[in-house]
C-alpha angles and dihedrals in degrees: 000000000000093000092050092055092049091054092050091051093049091047093050091051092054099050115081124208115250115272115252117221114200128200094261092059092048091052091050093051093048092048092051093050092045090053091051093050091045091050091052090048090049092052091048090048092051091048091049091047091049092049092048090049091050092049094046095044113021097033097033093113094050096052091042088058092047090051091047091050090058089055099036128049116208115203126187116230113215111241121241110258119243117256129245109224131181128237090280096047096258114145118255095171122012140152132262131200107262142192109205142167125214135178123225103209094204092059098047114120099178111017100182094044093046094049091046091050092049091048089056096044095045098035093237121185123238090252091055091050089051091052092049093051091047092052091046088056092050100041123074138199116346097346105130123237115208114233100176140335135193091045124169119239096258095057092041091052092047089061095041095057091052097051095111088062095045112053112189095036113118119191113194140189112209144100133301131196119267130191109196094193092049116191092007090077099032098107096040103041098030120198144267131245143164116290117263124235090255092053091050094046090052097055106016087211107162089211089071091064095042109118111253097021117122134179133209111276104177144004121006091338087069096038093055097037095126093052096043105043099071125191124298125245125220138220125203118202131175112237139184123241089268092053099256113149114246101177142335111252110182139344128204114202121234122247109236119230120259118268118244117215115208130200086235123118097217094196091054090044092052091047092050091051091050092045091056084067116171093349127106108234149083144256126208124187122186130194105240092208100054109009091243114156106238094183137000102177123176123184146232093034142163129259107251089202089066093050093047092049093046114276118238123242095245094048091052091048089050091054092047093049095053111106089209087070102228092184093065124085099226094188091066105017102035111099120193138166101261092221117188093347087089094056095091089051091049090048089054089050090053091054091046087056096050104271113146107232089217093057109109142196134198115252110203095172095295145351133267110223115177109323095332132083115219114200127229120211090243145010104257105169115205109017129185125178097277092050090044087060103040094040091037092227110190093196092063093055093042089057103044096039087059091047095050099034121241096248088070092045091051092049090054095047090052087067089060093060100261113145092013133126111221125217097252128146093247130121094239145341132193112229103191128205140293101197123217138157092264091046093052093047091052095042102042105009090237131120122253113258134205092253089055090061091046093052095043093047090067097038098263135107113048093353113121132167139165123231093255090057090049090053092048090048090052094048094048092045092050097046105027088228130122095242112185115206115233136175102199118076110248116182092182098053113133118241114270119266124247118255089214097243115157110255093232090057091053092047093050092052092045092052093047091050089049089055089054087068108018101031138036093315137121101266109053091144089063091070113124115243089232131106098212104040127064123193123214122200151146129232125219137186120197116203113229103181133018118273088251087072095050145299096283093262097082123157087234104086099215092054096055122105120256116251120222136180133175121192145164134196142243089024096211096045108021116216101159132030123196140188124192127186124184113191113228090351092147094247143326092307088080093053111045097058087057093049091046093054094044092053090042088058089063091058106029115015095180094056091046093049092048089055092047096049091052090052094046089054088059092045094052102255141321127309096281094046094049093046092050091049094047092047091050090051091049092051092048090050092048091049091049092050091049091051091048091052090050093052091047089051092050092049091049091050 
């Protein structure tokens, strides 16, 4: 009983009576919570008011511009590209008024339907449709894809009236690049094209994705991009919410690019390219007073108009398949053994190193040096320096190159521009080799041998040069001046320095080179048909394959020897220097008629043109006509092969 009572007492002590909440306490709690909520609302209200004040005051200009952009559409207008002009102000690359149609990939709603509709409206070929689809796959965002350019008004208008049904199609009126001389200037001037994705990603310049704008892609077009591209204009138009134009507000004109004047004579350049005819080769002519490059023609070539307009797949394949390599600039990137064209330079080196030009040897068809007999191309009897040049006697140069030592000869020839890279605004140039004992030791780690001197003395062996170097060598040899070749016209250029050659040495070499053409030499057919101007020159033949494969005049084109010729005129007071190289021409006989006619053009254009037109009649037309015919034949052959493959596949099935 006692324990039960104790438990009841302890239990009663632990249990508390329920708390009583009166009305005053309830009012206090409610008021406190209401004040908290109200405070939060007040803070949010103040923050919202502050933000609205900031937007309406501090960012007023920004939102005003955004609002304006919804109402007004600003479009960049591509600038007109600067011209290339020649030394007389004649256009080499200019612009023509153009109707064009582009596609903006980002805005396309129905790609297949749009391309199909454009093909119908513009009468596009299957090849052009293939190109458009390929470029649409490669381009991204707002980078334009050219559909067609150079359109007539009817086709342009047919696209323009259907724009509401073809989102992403952008017809434009503007200017496109034009090269009046076509393929003749392809290698030198280059071409333009739309910017690639990589080029846009690098600069993020909105001009690069503006329909109709193109940048330099090759040659001088690329080298002078910053001068040529100009500054874009802009057009502001008021539009509706759906993009329909209401009215044109303002237009700011573009600033055209700056013209670039070249030292080139474009008429001479075009003539030289045409005169090369069906051959693969190049012609370089240099002004002997300034060093200006009057022509640097390389053929066959490509038409830069085709590249700028968007070259077709079959045309590009045709260029790639040609064994004459029309995509290579042979004047700068063609390297050839200079052959006998270096003999006048070597003769000058002999005199510089104490050899008497009247000292002679006996040529009995070659020269025994050590225990080997090295053949000459002929049996010349008694040969002094002059005869060694005009009869191109190998034996003479075998002998005196050994006597002087080829290291000294090489050092002298370096002064004439051989083996050098010139400061020209071109993407690249190959500068060849002037071999010497020190060069061979450094290059191969091997000592110079007797046969190395023999080969190098007549421009063979390791010797390599491009046509520009040959022209510079000829100009410096003829004048005794350090002429530096340049492409850009420079009226303020200082006169060239003297190389310090004795005048009697220069006169001896000039006279011997004159006898090559006007005397008992090897190039009588190179004589100019003029009474008052004499041309001096030197022939050269560069061996391509060993004599075991043929005599250099094979019926197989790629096994024939290269033909070379250097020349200057007038011989007694040089004004122009020229170098001509004909790849696989079978010898120098293919080169010097070309050089003769090119130099004749500088003195008597009518005679030169009469000769050229007669030749082009035999060849089947001028450059453009022959290229169009050959491309058509290539396409027909490709089409025939494709049909044959289809038939074979059907028969197999």
